[in-house]
N, C-alpha and C positions, 0 to 999 in steps of 0.2 A: 026687578026690584034692585035698587042700588044699595051698596053697602052703607052702614052707618058712617057719618062723617068723621068719627074719631077712630075708624079702623086703622088708618096709617099711624096715628099716635100710639095705638095699642100695639101695633107691630114694632114700632121703633123702640119702645121701652123694654122689649125682650132682649135688647143688645146693650143695656147700660148698667148692668150689675144691680146693686141694691143701694141707691143713693140715699143719703141722710138729709141733704138740703137741695131742694129743687126750685128753680126759677123759671117761670114762663113769661116771656115778653109779649107785649100786645095781646094780653089775655082776654080782652073783651069782657063779657059777663061771667067768665070763670068756668065755662064748661070743661075745658081741657085741664085746668088746675084742679078742679074737683075730681075729675077722673084720676089724675095723678095721685091725689091724696087717698083715694080708695085703693089704687094699685100698689102704693107703697105706704102701708098703714103706720109705719114708724117714722116716716120722713116728715120734715117740715117743708111745706110747699108755699111759695110766694108767687104772686102774680103782679105784674105791672102793666099799666096801659096809660096812654096819654089822655084818654077820654074820661073825665070825671064822672059822667053819667054811667059809663060802663063799670067803673070801679064801684060806684054806689050799688049798681045791680048785682055785681059779683059779691059784694059784702052782704047783701040781703039774702043771698043763696047759701051762705055758710051755715047758718043755723047755730046750734049750740056747739061750741068748740072750746071747752074749758082749758085744754092744754095749749091752745094757740097754734095748732099744727098748720092751719091754713090762714093766710092773710093776703089782702090785696092793697096796693098802694098806687097812687098816681105817679107816673114817671114815663120815661121814654127809653127805647132801646139804646139810645146814645148816652144816656146818663141815668143809670139806675141808682136808687137810694140804698145801696148795700156795700159792705166792705170788700176789699180785694181778696181774691182766692177763697171766696166764701161758699160757692155752690159746687156740688158734685155733678149736677146736671142742669143744663140750660136748654129750654125747649122754645122753639120758634115755630108756631103753627100759622101757615099762610102769610108769613112775613119773613124778612131777612134780618138777621141780627146786625148790629154795628160791630164790626170785627174787633176793633180796639176795646170796646166795652165788654164784649164776650170774653176776650182774653183776660181782661182785668178781673172779672167776677168769678170765672171758673177756676177751681183749684187745679194744680198740676195733677194729671191723671184723671181729671173729670171729663165729662162727656158733653157734647153739643148735639142736639137732634133737630134737624130741619125737616119739618113735616108739611106736606102739601095735601090738602083734603080733596082737591079736584084735579082730574087728569089734565085738563087744559093748562093747569099751572104747575104740572109736574116738573121737576128739575130738568134743565136743559137750556139750550140757547146761550147767547153771548153773556147775558147778565149772570146766569148761574155759573158759567165757567169762570167769570171774573171773581165772583164771590168765593168760589172754591179755591182759586189761586191765592186770594187774600187770606183765607182761613189757613191754608197750608203755610204761608209765610209767617203767620202769627203763632204757629206751632200745633195746629189742629190736624191730626192725621186721620184720614177717612178709614173707617173700619167696616161699614156695612151700608148698602143702598139697594133698594128694590121697590117695585110697585106694591101697593097694598090697598085693597078695596078700590075706591074710586080715585085714589091719589097715589102718593109715594112718600118715601122718607129716606133720609141720609143721616148716618150717625158718624161722628168724628170724636176722637179722644185727644185731649191736650197732652202733649209730651210732658214727661216728668211724672213723679209719683210712683207708687208701687202697684202691684197687682190689685185689681178690684174684685171683690167677692162676687161671683156669679157672672162675670163678664166673659166675652168670647175667649 
């Protein structure tokens, strides 16, 4: 029996402190973002996806949320509808972030988690090396990486900012 598909995401969030504002890019119908809202009950979680139908599906799954803790918007990893230095954590599940946009929306000292839910897509190969090089040049320092369940994850922290509660 294989591990649940969100096992690598659950493992990754053990290394990101206690974020108050979280963004998941290419969130699909919101399974990961909903998990994050349960994992961090005081955080505001946002999800973006290019697919309008996926965003409609994600919004239909939110249910009653009078505090507005979780919301989904149409957008792309290249251009998210959020201000600079806004998020403590940016999550990319089975996708790669646009490095420039990730650098723009993550606050100094914030985290980036790259999550792959399938082993055949686990980090490695030329493309992953190139992405990691670009992330380092943008100021993201790798802090943790390992296989988890049927996939893997890598966590990086954006240089700057002070210590983060509950981080490594």
